[in-house]
C-alpha positions as CSV (number, residue, x, y, z in Angstrom):
1,M,7.0,116.8,78.0
2,I,10.3,115.7,79.5
3,K,10.2,111.8,79.7
4,N,13.9,110.9,79.4
5,R,15.3,109.7,82.7
6,T,18.7,111.4,82.2
7,A,17.1,114.7,81.3
8,I,14.8,114.7,84.4
9,L,17.8,113.8,86.6
10,A,19.9,116.6,85.0
11,L,17.1,119.2,85.5
12,L,16.5,118.2,89.1
13,T,20.3,118.1,89.8
14,A,20.8,121.6,88.3
15,L,18.1,123.0,90.6
16,N,19.7,121.2,93.6
17,F,22.9,122.9,92.6
18,L,21.2,126.3,92.7
19,N,19.6,125.4,96.0
20,Y,22.9,124.8,97.7
21,M,24.7,127.7,96.0
22,D,22.1,130.0,97.6
23,R,22.6,128.4,101.1
24,T,26.3,129.0,101.1
25,V,26.3,132.5,99.7
26,L,25.0,133.6,103.2
27,A,28.0,132.0,104.9
28,A,30.4,133.6,102.5
29,V,29.1,137.1,103.0
30,L,28.2,136.7,106.7
31,K,31.1,138.9,108.0
32,D,30.1,141.8,105.8
33,I,26.5,141.4,106.9
34,E,27.6,141.5,110.5
35,G,29.4,144.8,110.0
36,D,26.7,146.4,107.8
37,L,23.8,145.5,110.0
38,S,25.6,145.6,113.3
39,L,24.9,141.9,114.2
40,S,26.4,139.8,117.0
41,K,27.7,136.3,116.3
42,L,24.5,134.9,117.8
43,Q,22.3,137.0,115.5
44,A,24.4,136.0,112.5
45,G,23.9,132.3,113.4
46,L,20.1,133.0,113.7
47,L,20.0,133.9,110.0
48,A,20.7,130.3,109.2
49,T,18.2,129.2,111.7
50,A,15.5,131.4,110.2
51,F,16.0,129.7,106.8
52,L,15.7,126.3,108.5
53,V,12.5,127.2,110.4
54,G,10.8,127.9,107.1
55,Y,12.4,124.9,105.6
56,F,11.5,122.2,108.1
57,V,8.2,123.5,109.3
58,T,6.6,123.3,105.9
59,S,8.3,120.1,104.7
60,P,5.7,117.7,106.2
61,I,2.9,119.7,104.5
62,F,4.5,119.4,101.1
63,G,5.3,115.8,101.7
64,A,1.8,114.8,102.7
65,R,0.3,116.7,99.8
66,A,2.6,115.1,97.3
67,D,1.8,111.6,98.5
68,K,-1.8,112.2,97.4
69,G,-1.2,113.7,93.9
70,T,1.3,115.2,91.4
71,R,4.6,116.8,92.5
72,K,5.8,118.9,89.6
73,G,3.5,121.8,90.3
74,L,4.6,122.0,94.0
75,I,8.2,121.9,92.9
76,T,7.7,124.7,90.4
77,I,6.1,126.9,93.1
78,G,8.8,126.1,95.5
79,V,11.7,127.0,93.1
80,A,10.0,130.3,92.2
81,V,9.4,131.3,95.9
82,W,13.0,130.5,97.0
83,S,14.5,132.4,94.0
84,L,12.5,135.5,94.7
85,A,13.2,135.4,98.4
86,T,16.9,134.9,97.8
87,A,17.0,138.1,95.7
88,A,14.9,139.9,98.4
89,S,17.6,139.0,100.9
90,G,19.8,141.5,99.2
91,L,17.2,144.3,99.8
92,A,17.2,143.7,103.6
93,T,17.9,146.9,105.7
94,S,17.8,145.3,109.2
95,F,18.3,142.1,111.1
96,A,14.5,141.5,111.2
97,T,13.9,142.0,107.4
98,L,16.8,139.7,106.5
99,L,15.5,137.1,109.0
100,I,12.1,137.2,107.3
101,A,13.6,136.8,103.8
102,R,15.7,133.9,104.8
103,A,12.7,132.1,106.4
104,V,10.7,132.5,103.1
105,V,13.7,131.1,101.2
106,G,13.4,128.0,103.4
107,V,9.7,127.6,102.6
108,G,10.4,127.6,98.9
109,E,13.3,125.1,99.2
110,A,11.2,122.8,101.3
111,A,8.9,121.9,98.4
112,Y,11.8,121.1,96.1
113,A,14.1,119.2,98.5
114,T,11.2,117.1,99.8
115,L,9.8,116.0,96.4
116,A,12.7,115.8,93.9
117,P,14.3,112.7,95.3
118,T,11.0,110.8,95.2
119,I,10.7,111.5,91.4
120,I,14.3,110.3,90.9
121,D,13.6,107.1,92.8
122,D,10.5,106.5,90.7
123,I,12.3,106.8,87.4
124,T,15.5,104.9,88.2
125,P,16.0,101.1,87.9
126,P,16.6,99.4,91.3
127,D,20.3,98.6,90.7
128,R,21.1,102.3,89.8
129,K,19.1,104.1,92.5
130,N,22.1,105.0,94.7
131,R,24.1,106.1,91.7
132,A,21.3,108.4,90.6
133,L,20.9,109.8,94.1
134,A,24.6,110.3,94.3
135,I,24.5,112.4,91.1
136,F,21.6,114.4,92.5
137,Y,23.3,115.0,95.8
138,L,26.6,115.8,94.1
139,A,25.0,119.2,93.7
140,I,25.5,119.8,97.4
141,P,29.3,120.1,97.3
142,L,29.3,121.6,93.8
143,G,26.7,124.3,94.7
144,S,28.3,125.0,98.0
145,A,31.7,125.3,96.3
146,I,30.3,127.9,93.9
147,G,28.4,129.7,96.6
148,Y,31.4,130.4,98.8
149,P,33.7,132.0,96.2
150,L,30.7,133.7,94.4
151,G,29.6,135.3,97.7
152,G,33.2,136.2,98.7
153,I,34.2,137.7,95.4
154,M,30.9,139.6,95.0
155,A,31.1,140.9,98.6
156,K,34.7,142.1,97.9
157,H,34.0,143.9,94.6
158,L,30.3,144.7,94.4
159,G,29.0,144.4,98.0
160,W,27.2,141.5,99.7
161,R,23.7,142.5,98.4
162,N,24.7,141.7,94.8
163,A,25.6,138.2,95.7
164,F,22.0,137.5,96.7
165,Y,20.7,139.1,93.5
166,I,22.9,136.9,91.3
167,A,22.1,133.7,93.3
168,G,18.4,134.2,93.0
169,G,18.1,134.8,89.2
170,P,18.8,131.4,87.6
171,G,16.3,129.5,89.7
172,L,13.5,131.8,88.8
173,A,14.5,131.6,85.1
174,I,14.1,127.8,84.9
175,A,11.4,127.2,87.5
176,L,8.7,126.7,84.8
177,S,10.7,123.8,83.2
178,C,9.6,121.6,86.1
179,L,6.1,121.6,84.8
180,L,7.3,119.7,81.7
181,I,8.4,116.6,83.7
182,A,6.4,113.5,82.9
183,E,5.7,112.0,86.3
184,P,5.7,108.2,86.4
185,S,2.7,106.4,87.9
186,R,2.9,105.4,91.6
187,K,0.9,104.2,94.5
188,L,-0.8,107.2,96.3
189,A,-1.8,107.6,99.8
190,G,-5.6,107.9,100.5
191,A,-7.1,111.3,100.0
192,K,-8.2,111.3,103.6
193,A,-4.8,110.3,105.0
194,R,-3.6,112.8,107.6
195,I,-0.1,114.0,108.3
196,R,-0.3,112.8,111.9
197,D,-1.2,109.3,110.8
198,S,1.7,109.2,108.3
199,L,4.2,110.4,110.9
200,R,3.0,107.9,113.4
201,T,3.5,105.1,111.0
202,L,7.0,106.3,110.1
203,A,8.0,106.7,113.7
204,R,7.2,103.0,114.3
205,I,9.9,101.8,111.8
206,P,13.2,101.3,113.7
207,L,15.5,101.4,110.6
208,Y,13.9,104.6,109.5
209,R,14.3,106.1,113.0
210,R,18.0,105.1,113.2
211,A,18.7,106.7,109.8
212,V,17.0,109.9,110.8
213,L,18.6,110.2,114.3
214,G,22.1,109.7,112.8
215,Y,21.3,112.2,110.1
216,C,20.3,114.7,112.8
217,A,23.7,114.6,114.4
218,W,25.4,114.7,110.9
219,T,23.3,117.8,110.0
220,W,24.1,119.5,113.3
221,G,27.9,119.2,112.7
222,A,27.8,119.8,109.0
223,G,25.6,122.9,109.3
224,A,27.9,124.5,111.9
225,F,31.0,123.6,109.8
226,Q,29.6,125.1,106.6
227,I,28.4,128.3,108.3
228,W,31.5,129.0,110.5
229,G,34.3,127.4,108.4
230,P,35.1,130.4,106.3
231,Q,35.0,132.8,109.3
232,F,37.2,130.3,111.3
233,L,39.8,130.7,108.6
234,Q,39.6,134.5,108.8
235,D,39.8,134.6,112.6
236,R,42.4,131.9,113.1
237,F,44.7,132.4,110.1
238,S,43.9,136.0,109.0
239,L,42.7,135.0,105.5
240,D,40.7,137.6,103.7
241,E,37.0,137.0,103.0
242,A,37.4,136.2,99.3
243,A,40.3,133.8,99.9
244,A,38.6,132.0,102.8
245,G,35.4,131.5,100.7
246,T,37.3,130.4,97.6
247,Y,39.6,127.9,99.3
248,F,37.0,126.5,101.6
249,G,34.6,126.1,98.7
250,A,37.3,124.3,96.6
251,V,37.9,121.8,99.4
252,L,34.2,121.1,99.7
253,V,33.6,120.7,95.9
254,V,36.5,118.2,95.4
255,A,36.2,116.3,98.6
256,G,32.4,116.4,98.5
257,A,32.4,115.1,94.9
258,I,34.7,112.2,95.8
259,G,32.8,111.3,98.9
260,T,29.4,111.5,97.2
261,I,30.4,109.4,94.2
262,V,32.4,106.8,96.2
263,G,29.5,106.6,98.8
264,G,26.9,106.0,96.0
265,R,29.0,103.4,94.3
266,W,29.8,101.7,97.6
267,A,26.2,101.7,98.5
268,D,25.1,100.1,95.1
269,R,27.8,97.4,95.6
270,T,26.3,96.4,98.9
271,Q,22.9,95.8,97.3
272,R,24.1,93.7,94.4
273,A,23.6,90.4,96.2
274,L,20.0,91.2,97.1
275,P,17.0,90.6,94.9
276,P,15.9,93.9,93.2
277,A,13.3,95.9,95.1
278,D,9.8,95.9,93.7
279,P,8.0,99.3,94.5
280,T,4.6,97.7,94.0
281,A,5.3,94.8,96.4
282,P,3.9,94.8,100.0
283,Y,6.1,96.4,102.7
284,D,8.6,93.7,104.0
285,G,10.5,94.8,107.1
286,R,12.9,91.8,107.2
287,R,13.9,92.2,103.6
288,N,14.4,95.9,104.2
289,R,16.8,95.3,107.1
290,E,18.9,93.0,104.9
291,G,19.3,95.9,102.4
292,I,19.5,98.8,104.8
293,N,22.0,97.6,107.4
294,P,24.8,97.6,104.8
295,L,23.8,101.2,103.8
296,L,23.9,102.2,107.5
297,R,27.4,100.7,107.7
298,V,28.6,102.9,104.8
299,C,27.3,106.0,106.6
300,A,28.8,105.0,109.9
301,L,32.2,104.2,108.6
302,G,32.4,107.6,106.9
303,M,31.7,109.4,110.2
304,V,34.2,107.2,112.1
305,A,36.8,108.7,109.8
306,A,35.3,112.2,109.8
307,A,35.2,112.8,113.6
308,P,39.0,112.5,114.4
309,L,39.9,114.3,111.1
310,G,37.6,117.1,112.1
311,V,39.4,117.5,115.5
312,A,42.7,117.6,113.6
313,C,41.8,120.3,111.2
314,F,40.7,122.7,113.9
315,V,44.0,122.3,115.9
316,M,46.3,122.7,112.9
317,P,48.8,125.6,113.2
318,N,48.4,126.9,109.7
319,A,45.8,127.2,106.9
320,A,47.5,124.7,104.6
321,S,47.3,121.9,107.1
322,F,43.7,122.9,108.0
323,F,42.7,122.4,104.4
324,G,44.5,119.1,104.2
325,F,42.6,117.6,107.1
326,A,39.3,119.4,106.2
327,F,39.6,117.7,102.7
328,L,39.9,114.2,104.2
329,C,37.2,115.0,106.8
330,S,34.8,116.1,104.1
331,I,35.3,112.9,102.1
332,G,34.2,110.9,105.1
333,L,31.3,113.3,105.7
334,F,29.9,113.1,102.2
335,L,30.1,109.3,101.9
336,S,26.7,109.1,103.6
337,T,24.9,111.6,101.3
338,S,23.4,109.0,98.9
339,P,23.0,106.0,101.3
340,V,21.2,107.8,104.0
341,N,18.6,109.3,101.6
342,A,18.2,105.9,99.9
343,I,17.5,104.5,103.4
344,G,14.8,107.1,103.9
345,L,13.1,106.0,100.7
346,R,13.6,102.2,101.1
347,A,12.8,101.8,104.8
348,V,9.1,102.9,104.4
349,P,6.0,101.8,102.5
350,P,6.0,103.1,98.9
351,E,3.0,105.3,99.4
352,L,4.7,107.2,102.2
353,R,8.0,108.0,100.5
354,A,7.4,111.7,100.1
355,S,6.1,112.0,103.7
356,A,9.3,110.0,104.8
357,M,11.6,112.5,103.0
358,A,9.6,115.4,104.4
359,A,9.7,114.0,108.0
360,M,13.4,113.3,107.6
361,I,14.0,117.0,106.5
362,F,11.8,118.2,109.4
363,A,13.7,116.1,112.0
364,I,17.3,116.8,110.8
365,H,16.8,120.5,110.9
366,L,14.7,120.6,114.1
367,L,17.3,118.6,115.9
368,G,20.3,119.5,113.8
369,D,21.4,122.7,112.0
370,L,18.5,124.8,113.3
371,W,20.5,125.1,116.5
372,S,24.1,124.5,115.6
373,P,25.0,127.8,113.9
374,P,23.7,130.0,116.7
375,T,25.1,127.5,119.3
376,V,28.6,127.5,117.9
377,G,28.3,131.3,117.4
378,L,27.4,131.7,121.1
379,L,30.3,129.4,122.0
380,Q,32.6,131.7,120.0
381,D,31.3,134.7,121.9
382,H,32.6,133.1,125.2
383,L,35.4,130.6,124.2
384,P,38.5,130.5,122.0
385,V,37.4,129.8,118.5
386,T,39.3,126.5,118.3
387,L,37.6,125.2,121.4
388,A,34.2,126.4,120.3
389,M,34.6,124.6,116.9
390,M,35.2,121.2,118.7
391,A,31.4,120.9,118.9
392,V,31.5,119.9,115.2
393,P,33.6,116.7,115.4
394,L,31.7,115.7,118.6
395,A,28.5,115.8,116.5
396,F,30.2,113.6,113.8
397,A,31.2,111.0,116.5
398,L,27.6,110.9,117.7
399,S,26.4,110.3,114.2
400,A,28.7,107.4,113.7
401,Y,27.4,105.8,116.9
402,L,23.7,106.2,115.9
403,W,24.2,104.9,112.4
404,W,26.2,101.8,113.3
405,P,23.9,98.9,112.4
406,R,22.5,96.6,115.1
407,A,22.4,93.0,114.0
408,H,19.3,92.1,116.0
409,E,17.3,95.2,115.6
410,A,13.6,94.7,115.0
411,E,12.2,95.5,111.6
C-alpha cells in the first residue's frame, strides 16, 4: 500500500499531468483534423464540447458516490476509461465517431478530476493544503505544455492519429497503481443521501456560489484561449502547426508554473493568521468567510491583471509581442488555480467535499468551456480573428468581478 503523503501526491499529480496532456493534444492537431475530416470551425469547437459533456454530466454521480465510500477504485476505472478512449480518438473516421470518443474521454476524466483533490486535502496538514494543491494543479500547465508540442510534432511527422495513440498509453499503464493508495479515514455522507439534496445544500452557501460563478467565467475564457490560441498564431502570424504548438505550450508551462506556485504560496500566506482548520469540527460559516475572502482576493487580483493583458496579446502586430503579453496574462490566469479549488473544499461541510468538487466541475463546464470553443469558432466564421478572440479577455474581466470578495456577504 502507498501510505506516504509525498508518494500519493506525486502519483496523483502525474496522472493529472497526463490528463491535461491529453486535453491539449486535440487543440494542437485540430487544424489537421479539420482538413482530414472536412470539419467547419464550429464542428471543430464541438469536439471540445463533446469531451466536456461527458466530463461534467458524470461528475456529480462520481462525487456523490465517493462521499459515501472509497475513492481509489473509482479513480482507477476513470483513468483506464479515459486512456482507452484517448487512443480510440485516433481511430475515428468521421466527425460523429470522433465526437463519441471525446465524450467517453470526458467520462473517464470526470472520476479522476473530481476525487483526486479530496484525497490530497485529506492527507495534507492544514498549513500546507494550498501548497499541495498548487503542486497537483501545476500539472495543468505542464501537461498542456507537453500536449501542444507533442501533438504538433506528431501531426507533422507521423500524422494526427499517432498523437492520440501516444497520449493514451501512459495513463492505461499506471491506472492500477491507484488501487494501492491507502485512503485516510473521513466523515462520510449517509448511505441514503441523494445527489439532489447535496446540491441543494451546496447552492445555499454564498461563498461557494461566488467561487463557482467566478470559476465559470474563468473556464469560459481559458477554454477558448487554449483551444484557439495555437490556431490564432497560424492564422494571424502564419506560424506552422509545430511551431505554434511548441511556442504556445512553452509559454503556458513557464507562465502557468509561475502563476500556480505563486498563487499557492500567496494563498497559504493569507491563512497563516487564522487558526488551523479542523476537518472533524462542525461547519462554521463565519470562520470560513474569514479564511475564504482572502483566497477570493488572490483569485480576483490575478484576473484583474489577466483581462487587459489578454486584450493586448490579441492586438499585437507580431508573434514575439503576442507571446510576451500571453506570458504575463497566463501568470495572472493561473494565480487562481490553487486558491479557487481550496475554496471549493473549505467552504462546504466536510462530508460534502467530493460532491462540492463534482458540482464545481459540473458548473464550470456547463456554464464555461462547454460553449466557449464553438462560440469563438462561430465568431471566427463571421468576424476577423482578432475581434472574435476579444471574447476571451471579456470573460476574464467578468471572472475578476465575480470573485472580488464582498465584506458583508452572508455565510
